[in-house]
C-alpha positions as CSV (number, residue, x, y, z in Angstrom):
1,M,0.0,0.0,0.0
2,H,1.5,3.3,-1.0
3,A,-1.1,5.5,0.8
4,S,1.5,6.8,3.3
5,R,3.9,7.7,0.5
6,A,1.2,9.5,-1.3
7,I,0.3,11.5,1.8
8,I,4.0,12.4,2.3
9,D,4.1,13.6,-1.3
10,L,1.0,15.7,-0.7
11,L,2.6,17.2,2.4
12,S,5.8,17.8,0.6
13,I,4.0,19.7,-2.2
14,Y,2.2,21.8,0.5
15,L,5.5,22.6,2.3
16,L,7.2,23.5,-1.0
17,K,4.3,25.8,-2.0
18,K,4.5,27.6,1.3
19,G,8.3,28.0,1.1
20,K,8.9,25.8,4.1
21,I,11.2,23.4,2.3
22,S,13.4,24.0,-0.7
23,P,13.0,22.3,-4.1
24,G,14.6,18.9,-4.1
25,K,14.1,18.4,-0.3
26,Q,12.9,14.9,0.3
27,I,10.7,13.8,3.2
28,N,11.1,10.1,3.6
29,H,8.0,8.1,4.5
30,R,10.2,5.8,6.7
31,W,10.7,8.8,9.1
32,F,7.1,8.4,10.1
33,K,7.4,5.1,12.0
34,S,7.4,7.2,15.2
35,N,6.4,10.6,16.4
36,K,10.1,11.5,16.4
37,S,9.6,12.5,12.8
38,I,8.0,15.7,14.1
39,D,11.5,17.1,14.6
40,K,12.5,16.4,11.0
41,I,9.9,18.6,9.3
42,P,9.2,22.3,9.5
43,T,6.4,23.9,11.5
44,F,3.0,24.3,10.0
45,Q,-0.6,24.5,11.3
46,N,-1.9,21.3,13.0
47,K,1.6,19.7,12.6
48,N,1.3,17.5,15.7
49,H,-2.1,16.1,14.8
50,I,-1.2,15.6,11.1
51,V,2.2,13.9,12.0
52,S,0.5,11.6,14.5
53,K,-2.0,10.5,11.9
54,I,0.7,10.0,9.3
55,V,2.6,7.8,11.8
56,E,-0.6,5.8,12.3
57,L,-1.1,5.5,8.5
58,E,2.6,4.5,7.9
59,L,2.5,1.7,10.5
60,L,-0.8,0.4,9.3
61,C,0.3,0.4,5.7
62,E,3.5,-1.4,6.6
63,K,1.4,-4.1,8.3
64,L,-0.9,-4.4,5.3
65,T,2.0,-4.5,2.8
66,Y,4.5,-6.8,4.6
67,G,2.5,-8.7,7.2
68,S,0.2,-11.7,6.9
69,K,-3.3,-11.3,5.5
70,R,-5.2,-8.6,7.4
71,P,-8.9,-8.0,7.9
72,E,-10.8,-5.8,5.6
73,S,-11.4,-3.4,8.5
74,E,-7.7,-2.5,8.5
75,V,-7.8,-1.7,4.8
76,K,-10.8,0.5,5.4
77,K,-9.0,2.2,8.4
78,A,-6.1,3.0,6.1
79,L,-8.4,4.5,3.5
80,E,-10.2,6.6,6.2
81,L,-6.8,7.8,7.5
82,F,-5.7,8.7,4.0
83,N,-8.9,10.6,3.3
84,E,-8.7,12.4,6.6
85,L,-5.1,13.4,6.0
86,E,-5.8,14.5,2.5
87,R,-8.6,16.8,3.7
88,N,-6.4,18.2,6.5
89,I,-3.4,18.9,4.2
90,R,-5.5,20.4,1.4
91,G,-7.2,22.5,4.1
92,L,-3.9,24.0,5.0
93,E,-3.8,25.7,1.6
94,N,-5.7,28.6,3.2
95,E,-3.1,29.1,5.9
96,T,-1.0,32.3,5.6
97,K,2.7,31.9,5.0
């Protein structure tokens, strides 16, 4: 499942548009295996909430991709997290620089 990578790409695009990262800066989805990743990215509105949800999504996607067969409810949870994060990040577009 590449949902966590897609969310990281969306976050990176947002941070680039806001001038919070420079072109070419890469944010690695593997950083989001714990909340320590919060220190590796610049400050933005709702950062703590968004990072904690990305960590949750990354860990869930890892289980779904590399673990044994998982229940459908976990796939649905990953989709719900993805959709919530997408809404939250797209909502940041209205934030002032």
